[in-house]
NUZA-689621 format. One record per residue (C-alpha): residue number from 1; y, x, z. Coordinates in steps of 0.25 Angstrom, whole numbers, plus 5000, padded with zeros to 4 digits. Each point is the difference from the previous one (the first is absolute). Example, Ala and Ser with C-alpha at 12.3 -4.5 7.8 and 13.67 -1.06 7.14 Angstrom:
% NUZA-689621
   k   yy   xx   zz
   1 4982 5049 5031
   2 5014 5006 4998
% end
This chain:
% NUZA-689621
   k   yy   xx   zz
   1 5054 5061 5116
   2 5010 5011 4996
   3 5008 5005 4988
   4 5004 4992 4988
   5 4989 4990 5001
   6 5002 4985 5003
   7 4996 4997 5014
   8 4993 4987 4995
   9 4995 4992 4988
  10 4997 4986 5000
  11 4991 4993 4989
  12 5004 4986 4999
  13 4988 4992 4995
  14 4985 5003 4999
  15 4990 4998 4989
  16 4996 5010 4990
  17 5015 5006 4999
  18 5003 5000 5014
  19 4987 5007 5005
  20 5000 5010 4988
  21 5014 5004 5004
  22 4996 5001 5015
  23 4988 5008 4997
  24 5007 5010 4991
  25 5011 5002 5010
  26 4991 5001 5011
  27 4992 5011 4993
  28 5013 5007 4995
  29 5010 4999 5011
  30 4993 4993 5012
  31 5001 5011 5009
  32 5015 5002 5000
  33 5004 4986 4996
  34 4997 4987 5007
  35 4994 4990 4990
  36 4999 4985 5003
  37 4996 4988 4992
  38 5004 4986 5003
  39 4992 4988 4993
  40 4997 4986 5004
  41 4986 4995 5002
  42 5004 4986 4996
  43 5005 5004 4986
  44 4990 5002 4988
  45 5001 5011 4990
  46 5000 4999 4985
  47 4988 5010 4998
  48 4999 4999 4985
  49 4998 5015 4998
  50 4985 5002 5001
  51 4999 5010 4987
  52 5006 5014 5000
  53 5002 5011 4990
  54 4995 5015 5003
  55 5012 5005 5008
  56 4995 4991 5012
  57 4989 5012 5001
  58 5012 5009 5003
  59 5006 4991 5010
  60 4986 4999 5007
  61 4999 5015 5000
  62 5014 5002 5006
  63 4995 4992 5012
  64 4987 5007 5000
  65 4992 4987 4998
  66 4985 5002 4998
  67 4996 4992 4987
  68 4987 4994 5006
  69 5007 4995 5013
  70 5011 4995 4992
  71 4991 4992 4990
  72 4992 4994 5011
  73 5011 4995 5008
  74 5008 4994 4988
  75 4988 4994 4993
  76 5005 5010 4989
  77 4994 5003 4986
  78 5003 5010 4989
  79 5009 4998 4988
  80 4999 5008 4987
  81 5010 4991 4993
  82 5004 4986 4995
  83 4992 4992 4989
  84 5010 4991 4992
  85 4994 4988 4994
  86 5008 4991 4990
  87 5013 5008 5001
  88 5001 5005 4986
  89 4993 4987 4994
  90 4990 4990 5006
  91 4986 5006 4999
  92 5005 5015 5000
  93 4998 5009 5012
  94 5004 5014 5003
  95 4999 5010 5012
  96 5012 5007 5007
  97 4993 5012 5006
  98 5005 5010 5010
  99 4998 5015 4999
 100 5001 5005 4986
 101 4994 4999 4986
 102 4991 5011 4996
 103 5000 5012 5009
 104 5011 5008 5007
 105 5000 5011 4990
 106 5006 4991 4989
 107 5003 4987 5007
 108 5013 4998 4993
 109 4994 5002 4986
 110 4988 4992 5001
 111 5006 4987 4995
 112 5007 5009 4988
 113 4986 5005 4996
 114 4994 4986 5001
 115 5012 4995 4991
 116 4996 5010 4989
 117 4986 4996 5001
 118 5003 4985 4999
 119 5008 5003 4987
 120 4986 5004 4994
 121 4993 4988 5006
 122 4994 5008 5011
 123 5001 5003 5015
 124 4996 4986 5006
 125 5010 4995 5011
 126 5009 5008 5008
 127 4993 4994 5012
 128 4988 5008 4997
 129 5007 5012 5004
 130 5004 4995 5014
 131 4990 5003 5011
 132 5007 4990 5009
 133 4998 4989 4989
 134 4985 5004 4998
 135 4998 5000 5015
 136 5006 4986 5001
 137 4992 4994 4988
 138 4987 5005 5007
 139 5004 4996 5014
 140 4999 5015 5005
 141 5008 5008 5010
 142 5003 5014 5005
 143 5012 5004 5007
 144 5010 5009 4993
 145 5000 5015 5003
 146 5012 5009 4999
 147 4994 5013 4994
 148 5004 4999 4985
 149 4987 5007 4996
 150 4992 4988 5004
 151 4998 4988 4991
 152 5004 4991 5011
 153 5014 5005 5000
 154 5003 4991 4989
 155 4997 4988 5008
 156 5012 4992 5007
 157 4996 4990 5010
 158 5007 4991 5010
 159 4995 4989 5009
 160 4999 4985 5002
 161 5001 4995 5015
 162 5004 4989 5008
 163 5015 5002 5003
 164 5000 4993 5014
 165 4988 5009 5004
 166 5007 5012 4995
 167 5013 4997 5008
 168 4991 4998 5012
 169 4993 5013 4997
 170 5014 5007 4999
 171 5005 4993 5013
 172 4988 5006 5008
 173 5003 5014 4994
 174 5015 4999 5002
 175 4998 4995 5015
 176 4991 5011 5003
 177 5011 5010 4995
 178 5010 4993 5010
 179 5006 4989 4992
 180 5004 4989 5009
 181 4998 4986 4994
 182 5009 4988 5005
 183 4996 4986 4998
 184 5014 4993 4998
 185 5006 4990 4990
 186 5013 5007 4994
 187 5011 4989 4998
 188 5012 5008 4998
 189 5006 5014 4997
 190 5012 5006 5008
 191 5009 5009 4992
 192 5010 5011 5006
 193 5014 4996 4999
 194 5005 5014 4996
 195 4992 5003 4988
 196 4991 4988 4997
 197 4987 5008 5004
 198 4989 4992 5007
 199 5001 5001 5015
 200 4988 4991 5003
 201 4991 4989 4996
 202 4999 4988 5009
 203 4988 4993 5004
 204 4998 4985 5004
 205 5005 4999 5014
 206 5011 5010 4997
 207 4993 5013 5002
 208 5007 5012 4993
 209 4991 5011 4994
 210 5009 5012 4996
 211 4996 5012 4992
 212 5007 5011 4992
 213 4993 4996 4987
 214 4994 4987 4996
 215 4989 4998 4989
 216 5000 4986 4995
 217 4986 4994 4997
 218 5004 4986 5001
 219 4995 4995 4987
 220 5008 4992 4990
 221 5010 4996 5011
 222 5005 5014 5000
 223 5006 4997 5014
 224 5007 5013 5002
 225 5002 5006 4986
 226 5005 4987 4994
 227 5004 4990 5010
 228 5007 5010 5009
 229 5004 5011 4991
 230 5002 4993 4986
 231 4992 5010 4992
 232 5000 4990 4988
 233 4989 4996 4991
 234 4998 5003 4985
 235 4991 4989 4994
 236 4991 5003 4988
 237 4994 4987 4997
 238 5006 5000 4986
 239 4989 5011 4997
 240 4989 4996 5010
 241 5001 4985 5001
 242 4988 4998 5009
 243 5005 4995 5014
 244 4988 4994 5007
 245 4986 5004 5004
 246 4989 4992 5005
 247 4990 5009 5008
 248 4986 4996 5005
 249 4988 5008 5005
 250 4986 4997 4994
 251 4986 5003 5003
 252 4994 5012 4994
 253 4987 5000 4992
 254 4996 5014 5006
 255 5004 5008 4988
 256 5012 5008 5002
 257 5006 5006 4988
 258 5009 5012 5001
 259 5013 4994 4993
 260 5010 4989 5001
 261 4999 4989 4990
 262 5013 4994 4994
 263 4999 4988 4991
 264 5011 4994 4992
 265 5003 4985 5001
 266 5009 4991 4992
 267 5011 5001 5011
 268 4997 5014 5006
 269 4987 5007 5005
 270 4989 5000 5010
 271 4995 5011 5009
 272 4986 5003 5005
 273 4999 5011 5010
 274 4986 5003 5006
 275 4998 5003 5015
 276 4988 5002 5008
 277 5000 4987 5007
 278 5007 4991 4990
 279 5008 5000 4987
 280 5015 4999 4999
 281 5006 4991 4990
 282 5014 4995 4995
 283 5007 4993 4989
 284 5014 5006 4997
 285 5008 4990 4992
 286 5014 4996 4995
 287 5004 4986 5007
 288 5008 4998 4988
 289 4988 4999 4991
 290 4990 4994 5010
 291 5000 4991 5012
 292 4995 5005 5013
 293 4989 4990 5001
 294 4995 5003 4986
 295 5000 5015 5003
 296 4992 4997 5013
 297 4990 4993 4992
 298 4999 5010 4990
 299 4997 5011 5010
 300 4990 4992 5008
 301 4992 4996 4987
 302 4999 5014 4995
 303 4994 5007 5013
 304 4987 5008 4998
 305 4996 4995 5014
 306 5003 4989 5010
 307 5014 5000 5006
 308 5000 5004 5015
 309 5013 4995 5004
 310 5011 4991 4995
 311 5009 5007 4989
 312 5013 5005 5006
 313 5013 4999 4991
 314 5010 5012 5000
 315 5014 4998 4994
 316 5008 5012 4995
 317 5011 5005 4992
 318 4997 5013 4992
 319 5010 5011 5002
 320 5005 5011 5010
 321 5010 5002 5011
 322 5012 5006 4994
 323 5000 5010 5011
 324 4987 5002 5007
 325 5007 5009 5011
 326 5013 4995 5006
 327 5007 5007 5012
 328 4989 5002 5010
 329 4990 4990 4994
 330 4989 5003 4990
 331 4992 4989 4994
 332 4985 5000 4996
 333 4990 4991 4993
 334 5005 4986 4997
 335 5013 5002 5007
 336 5004 5011 4989
 337 4995 4992 4988
 338 4989 4993 4993
 339 4992 5004 4988
 340 4988 4991 4997
 341 4987 5006 5003
 342 4996 5002 4985
 343 4998 5015 5001
 344 4997 5001 5015
 345 5013 5006 5004
 346 5005 4992 5012
 347 4993 5010 5010
 348 5004 5012 4992
 349 5014 4996 5001
 350 4999 5000 5015
 351 4994 5013 5000
 352 5010 5007 4991
 353 5011 4994 5008
 354 4994 5006 5012
 355 4999 5014 4993
 356 5014 4999 4996
 357 5004 4997 5014
 358 4993 5013 5005
 359 5007 5008 4988
 360 5014 4995 5005
 361 4997 4998 5015
 362 5012 4995 5007
 363 5006 5008 5011
 364 5009 4994 5011
 365 5011 5000 4990
 366 4997 4992 4987
 367 5004 5008 4987
 368 5005 4991 4989
 369 4997 5010 4989
 370 4985 5000 5005
 371 5000 4984 5001
 372 5006 5000 4985
 373 4989 5009 4995
 374 4989 4992 5007
 375 5005 4987 4994
 376 5001 5007 4986
 377 4986 5004 5001
 378 4995 4987 5005
 379 5008 4993 4988
 380 4994 5009 4990
 381 4986 4997 5005
 382 5001 4985 5000
 383 5006 5001 4986
 384 4988 5008 4995
 385 4990 4990 5006
 386 5008 4989 4995
 387 4999 5005 4986
 388 4985 5003 5001
 389 4998 4985 5004
 390 5009 4995 4989
 391 4992 5007 4990
 392 4987 4992 5003
 393 5008 4987 4998
 394 5008 5004 4988
 395 4990 5007 4991
 396 4990 4989 4997
 397 4994 4993 4989
 398 4999 4987 5008
 399 5006 4988 4993
 400 5002 4985 5003
 401 5004 5000 5015
 402 5014 5000 5004
 403 4999 5011 5011
 404 4994 5010 4990
 405 5009 4996 4988
 406 5012 5002 5009
 407 4995 5014 5005
 408 4996 5005 4986
 409 5013 4997 4994
 410 5010 5003 5012
 411 5009 5012 5000
 412 4994 5011 5008
 413 5007 5012 5008
 414 5004 5011 4991
 415 4992 5010 5008
 416 4987 4992 4997
 417 5004 4998 4985
 418 5002 5015 4999
 419 4986 5003 5006
 420 4993 4990 4990
 421 5007 5006 4988
 422 4997 5014 5004
 423 4985 4997 5001
 424 5000 4992 4987
 425 5004 5012 4992
 426 4990 5011 5004
 427 4994 4995 5013
 428 5009 5008 5009
 429 5002 4996 5015
 430 5011 5006 5008
 431 4999 4998 5015
 432 5013 5005 5007
 433 5001 5006 5013
 434 4990 4995 5011
 435 4995 4989 4992
 436 4992 4989 5007
 437 4991 4997 4988
 438 4993 5011 4993
 439 4998 5003 4985
 440 4987 4993 5001
 441 5006 4987 5005
 442 5010 4999 4989
 443 4990 5004 4990
 444 4990 4990 5004
 445 5009 4988 5001
 446 5008 5003 4987
 447 4987 5002 4992
 448 4993 4988 5008
 449 5012 4991 4997
 450 4999 5004 4985
 451 5010 5011 4998
 452 4994 5010 4990
 453 5007 5013 4996
 454 5003 5001 4986
 455 4996 5015 5000
 456 4996 5011 5010
 457 5006 5013 5005
 458 5001 5010 4988
 459 4995 5011 5009
 460 4986 4993 5000
 461 4999 5005 4985
 462 4999 5014 5006
 463 4986 4997 5003
 464 4989 4997 4989
 465 4995 4986 4999
 466 4986 5004 5002
 467 5004 5008 5013
 468 5007 4987 5005
 469 4988 4992 4996
 470 4990 5009 5008
 471 5009 5001 5012
 472 5002 4985 5002
 473 4986 4997 4997
 474 4995 5009 5011
 475 5011 4995 5009
 476 4996 4986 4998
 477 4985 5003 5003
 478 5003 5008 5012
 479 5009 4990 5007
 480 4989 4989 4997
 481 4989 5008 5006
 482 5008 5003 5012
 483 5003 4986 5003
 484 4986 4996 4998
 485 4995 5010 5010
 486 5009 4995 5011
 487 4996 4990 5011
 488 5004 4986 4999
 489 5013 4996 5007
 490 4993 4991 5010
 491 4991 5013 5003
 492 5012 5008 5002
 493 5006 4990 5010
 494 4987 4999 5008
 495 5000 5015 5001
 496 5015 5000 5005
 497 4997 4989 5011
 498 5003 5004 5014
 499 4991 4994 5010
% end
């Protein structure tokens, strides 16, 4: 252990966040930096993040994980997107696909060509031009490929998995690479008098666990980042009022669809996540608009199968830590903030936090300018996710229930209003920098929620209507035929099973 590297990093807290951090650090720096993780076997984890977005594949590749092995050990399934039911209005449904609309050659213009056809009463639905949507409708699945010449390069895919099993899987991986796990209950944090940095965390019985750098994965408590270092918390409940969630597993009927389902309810929304061995369900709701017991009954009465356990209640305050990194401590997961799982971003925000940590990896000396840049990037990412979630609640035709009436009429962030206004004119979508949500994501939700552009990009008129009609018709048929030729999702999972 030489040079500028810290001698030791201590991850405080396990669960998905802790073991993702430990595994990534072990892979990246484990030969030169000692990595330990302390967690208590007597404390439970929240574990609500069973659905992911496509970037999780990059994280698994970073670790060198085999997909079949990973899916088997986590009871995982594949995810092509999210079906939204009743969000625009009761009885209406739309699909948010991963990947792109059309093909890679003209992906950014497919919806513009479609908009021109629609003005002539042609073109069908934009969903007809998404291979992921066609696959989801038919219950088919094949993994994406990187080669842009291959049709499957337009597919984006993620996973559903049991978060507790994923944490255990990563623990095995990390320990194999030398991460040391300590079973302790942390009760206090000791700061250095001269500069206020963390010197050690204190376990029950008085044992001191020291390190050069600490990663706070202690959940909502934020034992290090907040209670000790006073990072501050920026609350966003005035835009995202849901503050409770009941979660419960239910029995599967054997059919495993390759997508998450989100159904709007009077006081929030309900998720349905298909795993191999069960179905994950939950009702995210506003306690100002519905009581906890009434929400519990709503969830239990709307399950597709029998409940397999008693529902678990989670209480949260939507927002983010004002500083995700303070002195020699960086927060991940629920310790850094909470955005409801509407677009499956919880695990992704852990992943990007880890990626940024590696981009600004601390030496023996912490550089304030690097900490400031990390925090600025973290803030920008949280705000981008926040805006995307607000879009679902604000742009809606639902009437008559207080939650939705409040969300439909509330003032929204200027950054989101600008996006909506830009799209309403000519269907333009502007993703800035390393945007979490792609043009496909914004496009599918804006259209799905009922925002229709008034016109299309003028450059579309460079092409004759007949040429657009022929190209789009061929594309729609090609995508449909490709989806029909694929194996079922269940067959794909069976082929990916490890003995």
